[in-house]
N, C-alpha and C positions, 0 to 999 in steps of 0.2 A: 656271925660273919662281921667284921668291921664296916663303917661306912664308907672306907676306902674300896675296899674290894666289891663293895654291892655297885659303886659308881663305875670302878672296873669291867665288872661283868655287865653295866648296860653299855658302857662303851662299846664293848666286844661285839654284843647283840646289834647295837647301831650299825658298825662296821658291816656286818654281814647282812642287814636287810637294805641298807642302801648301796653295797655295792662296791664301795670307794672309802678312803680314808677323808676325801676332800668332802663330799656330801655328808659323811658323818660328823666331819669338824664344825662342819656348819651348823647342822642341826643342833649338836650338842653347845656350841657358842664357844668353842676351843678351838685353839691353833692346831694345824696338822701336825707339827712336831711333837705337841705336847700329848697329843692323841698316841701318836707312833710309841712315847714313852710310857703313857698308860698301858699299851698293848705289851711292851717289854717288860714291865712290871707283873703284871699278870702271868704271862708266861713263865717267868723266873719263879712265879712263886707255887704254879701248879707243877712245874718242871716239864712241860712239854709246848711244843710248838703249835700254837691257835690258828693262826692264818698263813696262806703261802702269799707272798708279796711278790708282785714283779713291777716292771715299771708302768705297764700298761693296766694292770688287773690286780685285784685282791679276793680272795676264795678261802673260806676256812679249811682245815685238815680234818680229818675224822674226828680228832679229838674237839676240834674247835666246834664243829659242828654239833656233836653231841651235847657239849656244853652249852652251847648258846639255847639249844632246843629245850633242854630241861630249865634251864632258868629264865627262859623267855618267855615261858609260861606263865610262870609265877610273875615276872612283870608286869605282864599283862592283868592278873588277877589283881596285883595290888595298885596298879593304875585305874582299874575299875571300881576297886573298894574306896579309893581317895576320891574319886570323881563323885562316886555315892554317897560320902561323909559330907563333902561340899555342897551336895544339892538341899542343904537346909534340912536335912530329915525327911526330906520328901521320898516318894519311892520313884526310881529310874523309871524313864518316860521316853516316846520317842518310837520314830518309825526308824526300821531297818529293810532295805530291798536286798534282796539275795536273789543272784543269778547262779543256777545249779543245772550240769549236764545230767541227764535223768540216771545214769548209775549213779552218778555221785549225791544224787538227792538220795536214792533209794539205801546206800550203805551209811550215809553220815548225818544226815537231816529228819529222814522218816521217822526215826525212834526218837530222836532230842527234841522237836520241836513242841510236842503237846505237852512234856514236862516243862519246856523253857517258857511257854507262855503260862502255865501255872505259875512258877517260881515269880516271874515277872509281868504281872498282868497291865500293865501300861505302856509296854513296848510292844508294837504291831511290826509283826513282820510280813512281807510282801514277799515271797516265793515265785520266780519265773522259772520253769523247768522246759530246757529244752538243750539241744546239742548247738546249737547255732555259735559260732566264734564270736562272741558278743563283746565290744570296746565297753566295759564296765564304766570307764570315766564319761566317756560321749553318752552313755544310755543311763547315767546316773544311779548304777548301782553300788551300793556301799562295800559289798563283800561277793565273793565267789568261789566257787567249786567247781574245779576243771582240771583236765590230766594234766599232768606236770610237765610233758613236751609241747602242751600246745599254750603254756602261760606267756602273758605279755612280760617283754624282755625287764621292764622297769618296775615290775609288782613285786609288793611283798608277799612273800608265799611262805607258807607251813607246810611241809608234805602230812598228809594224813594217814598215808601206808607206805610200807616199804617199797612196793612195785607190784605191776598187774602182768599177768601172761594173757595171751590169747591164741585160742586153739582151733583147728579146724574138728569140725564134727559133721557126721551124717547119719542118715538113719542105717538100720542095718538092711532094710528094704532095697534104699538105693545101692548099698554096696553089692548087694547080691545080683542085681542086676546091671552094675556099670564097673564095678571092682572099687579098688581102691589106690589113690593115687602113692606112689613111693617115694617122691620128690616132689616140692613146693611146684616146681616149673610145669609139672603134669597136671596141675589144675588147669590149664589152657583147656587140657582137651575133655574136661568134665564140667557137669551142670552146675554151677558155684551162684549162690545167692547173693546178689550184691547188696552195698550200702552205699547210700549219699549223704555225706555230710550236708546239714543245712547251709545253703548259702553257697554250696559248690556245685560248679558246671560239670566236673570229671567225678565219676565214679571212685569210691576209696580203693585203692591196690593194696591188695593183702600183705603183710611185711613179716619175714620170715629171717632166722639168724644160721647162717651155718659158718661153722669155725669162726665165731667172734665177730663176722660181717653180717650187716644186716642187708637184707634186699627187697624189694618188692615185686610182686605177681600181680598184672593187669588181668583179672579175672573177668568170666561174663556167663550169663545165663539167663533164662526165661523169666526171673524175678527180681526186682529190686526193691530194697524198703529204706525209709528213713528212722527206721525204728528195730533196733537190734532184737527185739523180744519179737517181733512178727517173724522176722528171719527165721529164728529158731523154732517157731511153730511150724513154720513151712519145710524145713529142714527134718522134723520129728515126722511130717506126711509124707516124707520121700521125696519131696520135690528137687531137692539137689543138696550140696555141701553149702554151710554156713561156718563164720569165723566170729568167735565172740569171746568174752572174758571166761577163763578157765573155772573159777568161782561160780559164775552163771550158770553153765552147762552143766558141772557137776553133775548136781542132782539128776539131770536127765540122762546122763551116763550111767550113774547108779541104778536106775530103774530100767535101764537096756532100751530106752527108746531113741539114744543117739550113740554112737562110737567116736572116741577121737582120733583122731587121723594126724600123722606128720608131725608129733608130738617133741620130737627130737630137732625138731628145725623150730620150735617156739622158746622164746628166751624172754625173761624180765624187761620191762620197761617203768620210766617214771608212773607212780600210780598216782591217786588224785590229791589235789595239794586246796587249802585254804589259801585264799589270796585277795589282796586290796590295794588300792591305791597308793601310792608311798606320800599321802598327805601326812602333814604333820599334826594337824587336829582332827578328832575324829569324836563323835557324840560319846556320851555316856552310853547309851542305848547300844549303838555299834561296838563299842568297847566289850561291853556285856556279852554281846552275842560273839563276837569273837572268842573271847576267852573260853564261853560254854563250848563252843565247837572244839577247840584245840584240846580242851580236858576230857572230852568223850570219844576224843580220835580211837580208830579202831584199829587193831594189831596188826 
């Protein structure tokens, strides 16, 4: 690949990360018109449109998103390698502060961290695990792992999975006594195990999709938790109907402890993403951590 196309691909990734030509041009130190010419040249080279442009916004086409995701990881790796080489031969060192939602930690950090600290023993990683809607800039976190629909609008984000699906479940003993709902709105007549996001006064309303349209149902019951695993334990005991991520309840379904409900009204929504503030300068330790998580992302 020639130096020119390397630069062109860097420009594409920067535009997608920043969400605008103006912000990307400022970071790259070029004019907006020069940046537009760069993207047109790249689109001519690959033979497909890479960005959707309007007077108000810019967003990647599916082809642009795939191209940027594939090369974005390489750019992070190259940047980390160059920073490491510039450290006068010393080991990469420094702190990395991470905020992760509980399931995000389980899926993307639990297995990665032991190997990471063995490879980079002078990087100290502090991980805060909870489901609170933390402002990572204000709380001085370097990176976060959060559901895609809950990301800060100006954050730089890298999807770690294509999507998630939540399904309602109940124990056979509960269904024998109370029957099964046929539509999500019938959940109002059932004992549902509630969930409250940390920092939120109202209970989480369960979300479903019918004919491509999302809607929510306010459920109620005798139990409410701030931990979905506790809710599943209560559901297994027959205390009511719970709602949680399909991959997490599937083992309990396969063993017969829980039965799936209303699956025809369950649709995928944005899964977990690695995200970080749009700062231009990040430490070598943080860049190395970001590259490691991105390269180890789950299918």
